[in-house]
Phi, psi and omega in degrees: 000313179300328182291319177295317177299316182294323180294319179290322177298319178297319180296315180297315180300317180298313180296314180300313182299317178295320181293317180295321182287329182271350186289325179234142178290139182288127176240155184291339186276318190223327187269348186295320183290322177295316177297321176296318180296321176294316183299310182301312181296327179291316181293324178289323177293317176297322178294317178295315180292325179293320180291324181287325189273352187284164176297146179248108180243123185254147176261161179088221186268028180257167178254149177215166181279135182274188177291153181289138184232136178231143182195168179274141181232136179072030183259140177250133183233149182202166170261129177278183182295334179277354179093004180277146179268121185246136177229135181221157173076190182078178176217159181267120185236149171238145182205162174243110181291148172276130183245128182241132180269000000 
């Protein structure tokens, strides 16, 4: 969820930065510093948000989320009289197991 919020915030920041930079023509006398400040602030914000939204894998004695796994849970299976393998019920679930080093 935080990743989606960060992506929306980054898109909004980018649009606002472009709109502010394009609102007045850049002149050497007065408008160049404001546009440069907005551009630097946008790039800095994108870098911080990208680092925050990335996957976190820790080295050492820490735990991290492993790869996504999907399987059937709560299912009953049996062989019928004809020798066919029949499975019924349950649901298909996905999870990411915790891996600790």
